C-alpha angles and dihedrals in degrees: 000000000000124000086255091055091050090054095050098036110017093169099044093096090062097056093216094312120127112255116234113270134202120251094252091061095048089050092050097050089044085070091079116198126233106256128209144136125252119204111234120174093331097316129103108235118200113234131186124191141186134181134028126314111244094044119107113287129248121182122191120204121196133216136251116315091358130109145213095281090068082084099042093099093043103044098061089065088066100037097094091062104024142046096239129195136176126190140193115233116236109276093029137077114353093332121113122262120244133215089231132014127207142170086248092057092047091050090051091050094053095045094045092050090047090053095044094049093051098249091141094048095093125079085237112080117238130254120226121206122196129188123203109318088011088070092066097062086038091060090049090050089050090055099042101032104018091124088067095053133078090205146334121226117197116200119202094326110151118221115182129204112262092253094059121098117266131223112258117246115256112253119225091234090056095052114099129204117247119266117242116230119207095226137026089236091058092046091053092055087060096056115111137161125253112249090031114250135156119270106241091169102043092172088064093042089054092047094054094040092053088055093046093069135073131196116248137165107299097018139302134338139169122281101220121094106259092208097044096113092048087059097046136077113201102195125202119312104185094075090057097062101077090041096059104126101204136052110294135198135180126214121183140162120256090224096045113132089206098054112058118163093267090058097045091043091051093049095049093044091050099042122085111298115275095023107155125231121205122188119202114219118236094007127124126199096305093063100173091050097046098043106011097163094046088049091052091050093050094049093045089054092051092048092049103044114004106068111083116241090236091067094053 
């Protein structure tokens, strides 16, 4: 395969077979989460949880087109000390699709799941972690509900200065239905990252791809709502940064196409004073997939020593 093939079809070389995985990964996913659905504004939201209720809370929020299992190999590293949860946004993963999506509904989903999973049960406030798109609802939560959080960690979420060009909203007529693939193996060969990047941990790529598909009449197709972005208005993010009302940190990959220096500098200059920034070496946009153990170490360090005692 060429480098281009690996970008567009990182699992094609495996022909539907599971790539070999290191022992740490197998041990992590063996710590299977409790799975359930939480009702939020008429939609069933997929929720995964690890650890004991009553311990400090930790909520993981995934990115665009992803799902809660993008965190299933990360969350177990925190389950001994935290009550951990991960959720799938409406229109993604196993969660229900909506007729309309909004920042308000995504905020409600995160806060309701956190309540339902006991993340607020401890005397220590919870920490929310949002990757990519998940950082946008997270910023809004930090503004509206920051007094309820011990901290917010944004992972490779680009926020541009107001004078920079914006992405155009997807039009309904441009949205296309998902293709149905006759076999799971063929569907897996079509999985790719957005933005495109090589798979340097194919065992993780396979794990999340397997859980990105659902069986339908005639074969397999993707779980996420293909018209979600035609039904959603993002709003401006830059004005939120200085208004975040809890400790804030930024983690990003040093090879991320979405996080050049001008973006990371802007975020850290606009966020609350003293907000730390941590760059993960040899990681592209999907930081926790490219360098999972480095990501775990960075987050553990933040949780142990970054959050001021006054915010606990």
